N, C-alpha and C positions, 0 to 999 in steps of 0.2 A: 205200427206200421210205418211210418218216418224212420224209426233206427232204422231197421231192417233194409231199406229204399236206398239210404245213406250207405251202409253197407255193403250193399251191392252195388251200388253205383262204384262206390270206390275201388272196389276187388277189381272189378271188369276194368275201370280207366286204368288203376296200377299195373295188371297183367299185359292190357294193349300197348301201353306207352313204354312199358320196360322189356320189350321184346327185342329190340334193337342192343340192349343194354345184356341181355341176354345169350344172345348169339355171341356177343363179343366174348363175353367170358367164358360160355361154353369153349370157344376155340382156343382160349388162353389156357383154358384147365388142360387139355391132351401135354401143352408142356410142361407149364406148372402148376400142379394140382393145386396146389392151396393159394396160389395167385387170387383168384376169384373171391379169396374169404376177406379181401381189404374193401372190397365193393359189397358184395352179396349179404356180409352178416350184418353191418349197421344200416343198410337201404330195407331189408327186412324187418330187423328190429326194431327199425321206423316206420313200419306200414303198419306191422301189428301195434304198435302203440296208438296210430291213429284210427286204427279199427276198434281198439278199446274204447278211445274215447268217444266217437260215431256210436258205440253200443251203448254209451251211457254209463259203464261200468264205473262205482267208487270205489276203489281197489283200497285196502288197508294192506301195505306190504310190511311183514315182521320181519326181520332175523337175518336180511342182507349180508348183514356186517359178519355173521356168523361162516359167509360161505368161503373157503380158502382159496385166496389166489395166486398161488404159488404155485398149484397143482391142478390136472384136471382131476374132477369130483363126477359121480354115479349119482343124479339127481334121481331121486325116486319120491313117486308124488301118487296119490290117489287121484280118479279119475270120472269125472260127472261129466262134463262139456268138453263140445268142439274147441272152447274158447281158454282149456286149459292149458294148450298150445300158445293158444296165442300170446296170455297172459302172463306164463314164464318164460318164453322164447324173448319178448320182450325185457328181460330184465336178466338175461345170463352175462357174466361177465368176461366170457371167452365164448368162440365159437363152439357149439355145444349139437353134436349130432342127435335126432328125434328118433325113433323107432315110429314105422307108419303101416296100415294098413294097407295090401297090396293093391288096394281098387284105388287110392288115389293117384298111382302113376297112370291113371287114365285122363285127368283132367288137365286139359288142355293149359299152357301158362303155368299153371301152379304145379305140374311135374317136373319141370325144365328148374325152377326155381328149388324143388327138393331136391333133384340131383345136384346143384351147384352146393348147396346144403350139406351135401352129405347123408343126407336122411337114407335111410336104412328101409325097402319096402319087408314087411313080413305078412306071411301067409301062416295064418295062425292053426290052420288044420295038416301043415305038412313041418313034420318033426326034424328030417334034416335041415330042411332050408332054415328052420329059426336056427338050429345051430352055427351055421354057416354065420347066420346075420349075428351071433354074438361074436364068432371067430371076429367076423369085419371090423367090430365096436372096438373089440380089444387092439387090433390093430390102428385104429384110428384113434386111441388114446394114447398108444405109443408115440404117437405124432402129434401131440396136445392137447384132441379134441377131449370137451367134455360130452357125458353123454345124459340122456334123461329119459327113464322106463317109466311108465305107468302098469306096474307090474300085475294089478287085477285082470288084466287082457284084453277089457273091454268097458265101453263107458256104464259107470253104475247109477241105475235108474231111481234108485232110494236114497233120498238125505239121509244124513244121519248113520249111514253105515258103512261097512267094506267087505268088498267080498276079498276071498283070499287072494293071498300074494303067490304068484308063480317063485320059485325059488330059484329056476333058470335063469331069471331076470336078472340076477344078484351076479352071475358069473364074471359080469367084465369088471368089478370089484376084487372078486377073491381071487381074479385069475391075475390081475394087474396089483393089486395091492392099492390101488386107490383109494380117498374115502368117499363113504356116501352120504348124501348130505339130503333127510326129509323132508317132503314138502308135503304139507297138510292145507289142503285149499278148501276151502268152507263158501258153499254160496253159488258157486259157477253155472251150478245147473238151473239156476232161476236166471240167469240172463237169456239162455234160448231153449234148450231142450226140456223144461217144466211147460213149455205154456206153447209150444211150435204151432205156427211158423214166425211167431213174432218176437220180435228181442225186446226184452225189459229192461231199464234201468234198472240196478239193482247193486247192494253192496256184495263184495267179495273180498273175503280175507287168503291170501296167500302168505303161509308162517314159512319158512327156511329154518329146519330144527337144528340145534347141535352136531357136527359131523359124526359120524362112526367110523371109528379106524380098529379096523378087523383084528391087526394086532394086537391091539388093547382090549379088546374084549373076551369075557369070561368064554373057554372051548366051548362051552355048551350052547352058550348064546351066538357065535359066530356061526355055529354047526347048524342053527335053524334061523339065519339072521335074516329071511324074508318074514318069519313069525313076529321075528324081533323087530324089526324096521316099521312092520304094521302097526304093532303095539306102541310104537310112539308116537306114530301117525295119527292115532285113535287117542289117544290119551290128547295129545296137541287139541286135537277137535273136540274134545270133552264126550266121546262115546265108547261103548263097550265093544273091546276087542274082539 
């Protein structure tokens, strides 16, 4: 219970105290859309690292040296927990876009930070809006942003399994040619979701796999890039694809 209270208090204090910062950055963004990144990006990374510490997560980060530093990338990860975003965003080497459920835009304070971080709100039941979201991601990639997508489309409640990957999630890479960096996340569900509403100190492994370059793949693998990437992540997790 103590960890839940600490995380909750930190979130409330952070969101309240950062309101003046949010207002200034929001106003600046109307004239210089990328200027707020210099503040919002490192500040949110710091906040997420603090949340990870308060949650007692014992992180084993593997393979960060495999992430290309000279180009935007498409991060593709499996999804077990709300904390997947917290743990991965805290370590991205450049401003990175996350796709989020449309419901999160209703959370006061948090929604402004998500706007400043260029998060894209997704309605999973609206195919047309989903396509527009991917097109927006492509525009941001051209501006130098990386993108993180959890292609299972929802949080998977079963440890040691993977839901099917939506092939449409990979259009950001197929349309821009940026490399795909698979992320295998193990144990994050045990931080919170597996025993709601309490937060538990636990080990979480986050492994960044070798980047996938579409132009170097076998044409058949490139055609089914979702299944190919899913297999790579399953292999790293030591589970059946």
